[in-house]
N, C-alpha and C positions, 0 to 999 in steps of 0.2 A: 774742886767744886765741879758739879755737873752743869749742863747747859742751862737748865732752868734756874739754878742757884746763881749763876753768873748773870742771867737775864734779870733776875730780881734786883741784884745789886746795881746793875747798870741802869735800870729804870729809876731806882731811888736816886742815883747820882745825877742823872739828867734832870729829874724833877727838881732837885735842890738847886740846879743852875738855871731854872726857869725855862727849860725847853718844853714847848707844847707837845702833846702826845708823846710823853717820854717812853711809854711802853712800846709803842709802834716804832719809834726811832731805834730803841735798843734792839728790837727784834730784827729790823731791816739791816742794821749794821752787823749783827751776828750772822744773819743769812748771807750777807755779802762776803764776810770773811770765810765762812765755811762752804759756800757754794751750795746751800740747801734752801728749801722753802720754809715758810713760817710753820707750816704743818709739821715738817720734819723736826723742828725744834722739840715739839711736844711728843712726837712718836719716838724720839730718841732722848727723852728728857734726862735719863740717868747716865748718858754718855759723858765722860770727863772731857774737859777742854784742854787740848794739848798746850804746853807752855808757849810754844811759838804763836799759836792762834790767840792765846790769852793776851800775850804782849801786844799783838797787832790790834786786837779788839780794844784794849785799854787806850792805845794811841788814838784810835778812831773816836772813842768816847770823849777823850780829852779835846779833840778838835771840835766835836759837835757841841760840847759844853761851852766852848769858847765862841760859839756862834757861827762856825763854818756850816754852810748849808749841807744837809744830808746828801743832796745830789752831787755836790762837788767832792764829797768824801768817797762815795761809791762810783762816781763817774758815769752815772746813768739816771734816767728818770722814765716814768711811764706816763703816756699821754694818749688817751682814747684807745687803750689796748696796745699801743706801740711802745716798745722799749727802745729808747733813744740815748745815744751818747751825749753827755754834757761835758763842757770844759770851762776852766776859769776864763773870764773875760767875755763870755757869751751869756746872754740873758737866759735864766732858767725858766722853763715853761711853768705857768701857774694853772691850777685847776679851773679858775674862772674863765680862762681863754677857751675852754671847751664850749662855753656859751657862744662865743664868736663863731666857732666851727659849726655848731648847731644852726645858728642863724643863717649861715651860708648854705648848708645842706638843705634847709627848708625851701630855698628858692632855686636850687639847682635841680634840673631834671634827673630822675633816677636813671633813666636811659636816654641815650642820645649821643651819637657819635660826634667827636670833634669838640667836646666842651673844652673851652680854653679858660684857664684860671691864672691870675697873676697875684702872687703873694709878695707884698712889699715889706721889707724889713724882716727877713725870715728867721733870724736868730739861729737856733739849731735845726730849723726846718719842720717843727712840730705841726704847724698849721697846714702847710703845703702837703706834707706826707699823710696827714689825717684825711684830707680831702681826696687825695689820690687813692688811698686805700679803701675809702668808702664810696667812691664814685669811679667805677672801673673805666668809664669812657673819658674821664677828665685828663687833660694834659696840663700840667702845672709848671709855671715859670716862677722862680723866686729871684728877687733882686735884693741884695744886701750890701750896704756900703762898707761894712767891716770885713776885711779879707779873712780873718780868723773864723768868723761866723760862716762865711761862704764855704770854707774848707770843711767845717764841721757839718754843715748841711749836706755837702757832697758825701761825707763819710756816712751820714745817716741814710742817705738815698741808697747807698750800697747795702747798708746793714738791713734795711727793710725790704730789699729786693725790688725797689721801684725805679731802678735805673731805666731810662728810656721813656718814662712818663713824667718824671720830675727833673727839671733842669735848673741848676743854680748858677746865677751869674752875678758878678760884682758890679756895683754902680750905685748911683744916687737916685732912688725912686725911678722915675720914668726914663731917665737920661740914657741908659744903655740899650733900650729897646729899639728894634727896627722901626723905621718911620711908619710902616703900614700895619704894625702889630695891633690887633684888636682882641678884646677878651669878653667873655660872657660874665665873668665875675672878677672884681678886684677886691682883695681882702687884705687887711693889715692889722697887726697889733703893734702900732708905732710907739715911739716915746711919747708919753702924754702926761707925765707928772709935772704939775706947776713947780717952778723953782722955789717958791715960798714954802713948799712942803718938805724940802730937803731935810730939815732938822727933825721932822716928826716921823720919819721913816724908821722902821725897826733896824737895828744894827745888822741883822742878817741880810737885809736888802741894801742898806746904805754902804756897808763895808765890803760887800762881796759882788754886787752887781755892777756892771759898767755904767757909768753915769750917762754916757751917750745913748744907752738903751732905755733910760728912765725919764730924763728931763727934756722939756721942749719949750723953753721960754717962760715968761711970767705966768701965763695962764695954762701952760701945757698944750697950746694949740698950734705951735709953729709948724710941726710936721703934718699934723692933720689938715691944716689949712692948705698946704701945698698939695696934699693928696686930693682933697676935694676939688681944688682948682684944676688939677691936671687930669683927673679921672674921666670926665666926659669925652675927651678926645681919644681915650684909649678903650672905651667901652663900645661894644657892638650895640646897635639899637635894642633897647629893652634890657641891656645888661645891668648887673647889680653891683653895688658898692657896699661893703660891710667893714666897719671899723670898730675896734675896741677903743673905748674912751674912758675918761675919769668921770666919776659921778658929779664932780664939781662943775663940769662944762658939758655934760651930756645933752641937756635940754637946749643949750645954745648951738651945739653942733646940729641937732635936729632942726632948729629954726633956720639955720644957715642953709641947710639942704633944701628946705621948703622954699625959702626966698629965692634960691637960685634955680627953681623950676624942676627939681627932682620929683619923681612920682613915688607913691607908696612909702613915704618916709615913716620910719618907725624907730623908737628907742626902746630897747629891750633890757630887762633886768636879769641880773645873775641870781644864783640860788640864795644869796643873802638879801635879795630885794633891792640891790643897788643898781642904778642905771649904768649899764656897762657896754652896750653895743648899739651903734647907730647904723641903720640899714636903709638903703634907698635904691630906686631903680631909675636908670636913665630913660627918659621918654623916647618912644619910637621916633 
């Protein structure tokens, strides 16, 4: 069979197993195996698939049909134009987190030497690296409690050529920072899923994502509460806080920020219309 014939059968197979966007998944897996672009599949549509490649492709399709995330099969993901390495045990970036980055970029100056950004709970480093790549003057520090995630962030810093402007350190939230360290922006995509939602998560999330990166107490607020409490002491006057939140508690996070005296409190929606990001400014 040629490439397009294999692709058609792969799409049908993934569709039968309930994989969303089966054609795209089939294309991306084939591209990964052959080291080509999606366009090249169709410009070389009559090219036969070598037996070794066909066997590897079938094994990847079997994994995907079993629910293993595409990103863990290919070992990489794209986020805001950056190609980043991903590994088992570290949370895979989701497209909705791009809304969090947008919310931060809206309030960060386009120009200005010495912008200091703190990313709490960096995962693979997607948020920190996006900000550094889109704000040339920003110096970003990431803090992550999981050592495997710290190592992955460091690998992605090197991969993206941002060494020297992004620093990844291990620790629990604000704990490893120097006593006098202040930032113009604190940003975080923390664990925020309420424990009661554990059974309702898709298997692709529940079975393959680390629980520590998902769940944060009965209401999903345990980590967010600690960040909100600790952030004022770590923000420069007028500095900003931006948090990804669950829609079930987004309004309560906004209310808490207002009651604690934060300025310009806003709760922003993602592309699906769900309340997804809480943003506020420390008063001068």
